[in-house]
N, C-alpha and C positions, 0 to 999 in steps of 0.2 A: 223240360225241367232243369233247374239250376241248383247247385249245391254251394253253400257258403260256409266259411269257417271263421270264427272270431276268437280272439284271445285278449284278455286284459288283466293287468296286475297293478295294485296300488299298495303302497306301504301304509302302515298304521300311522295315524296322526300323533303329534306330540301335544295336541290340544285336547285335554281330557273332556272338554265339553262337546267335541265333534261327535255327531251321531253316526252310527253304522247302519247303512242301508244296503241290503242285498236282495236282489230279485224283487224289488219294489216293496220290501218289507223292512220295517224298522226293527233292528235287533236291539233289545234293551240291555242296559248295564254293561256295554262294551264300548271302548273307544273306537271311533270311526276311522275311515281311511282318508289319506291326503288326496286332494284333487281340486280342480277348478270348479267342478260341479259337485253333486252329492257323492261322487266317487263310488257309485254302485257298480262294482266290477262285474257282477253277474249280468246285469242289464246291458252294460257297455259291451260285453263280449257278444251278447245276442244282437245288439245293434250292428256291430262290425260284421257279424256273419250275414245279416240281412243285406247290408249295403254291398258286401262282397259278392253275394249270390246274384244281385241285380246289376253288378258292374257299375256301382255308383260311388266308388271311392271308399273312404273309411270314416270313422267317427270324428277324427281330427279335422277332416276336410269340411264336414257339415257342422260340427260343433267345436270350433277351434278354442283351445285353452287360452289363446291370446285375445279372444273377443270377450269383452266385459259383459256382453248380453248373456253369456252363458255362465257367468260367475254365480255359483250356488244353484245352477239349473237342476231341476228335478228330472231324474231319469225317466219317470213316467211320461213327461212331456217330450223328451228326446225320443223315446220309443214310439210314441204316437206319431210324431213327425216322420220318423223313419218308415213306419208302416205306410203312411201317406205317400212318401217318395217311392217306395217299392210298388205300390198299387198304381201310381201315376206312370211308372215305367212299364206297366202292363203285366204285372205278376200278382199272384196271391200267395200268401204264406201257407204252405201245406203242412209242415211240421217243424218242430224245433226241439233240440236236446241240449241241455246245459249242465255243465259240471263245475261246481265250486271247489276250489283247492284251498283248504284251510285246516290248520291244526286246531285252532281255537277261533271263535267259540264253536261249541257243538251245535249243529244246525238241524238235526233230524226233526225236531219239533216244529220248525219253521217251514220246512220244505213243502208240505201240502199247500200252505198259504202262498208261498212264492209261485208255485205252479199255477194256482188259481188266478192270481193277479196278473202274472205275465201272460197267461193264456187269454184272459179277458182283453188285454190291451193289444196283443198280437193277432187276435182273431182266430187262433188255432191252438191246439194242445201244445203246451211247452212242458216237456219233461225236465224235472230238476233233480239233480243228485249232488251229493257232497262227498269228498274224500280227503284224507290226510295225505301228507307227503312223507310219513314215517320219519319225521325229523330231518329230512334231507333238504339242503339248500336254504335260501333265504326264506321261502314260505314255510319250510319245515322248522326253521328257527323262530317262527312266529313274528317275522318282521313285516308281514303283510298278508294279503289274500289275493288269490288269482281266480280266474274262471276261463273256461273254454265253452264254445257253443258251436253247434252245427245246425244248419237249417236247410230245408228243401223248399224251393219256390216252384210254382207251376205257372205257365202262361195263363193269364186270366181269359175266361171265355169271352 
């Protein structure tokens, strides 16, 4: 068995037209996050945890922000590719737990759909939670959104 941990943080965009994607779900009526791809911090934390557990580097290695192929990339495609990398390395995803760190927007209504979509792509249950930072730090001041993820991989039979 292997354990992996992932963390990602993105600031809010100054582009009012930028969409906010979290956990493979479009959150309506909120300005999105800055990033080379769709900036889905929740899915990116999960990807980093998966890559770390399989000892395959990190998200920046596989999907570098300097590579124009990934400009505007969808996190669903990145997660699909990551699952394939993990499986090729001889592992299967056993479980995953994800926490989104955000003062705003309120996410409770979206969490079941995030869990469902992430679980479908990952091939296992992905637990999703959200918490605030009680106004502390950059995320608490609503300058951006962060996420942490923990995964458990098992050697494939």
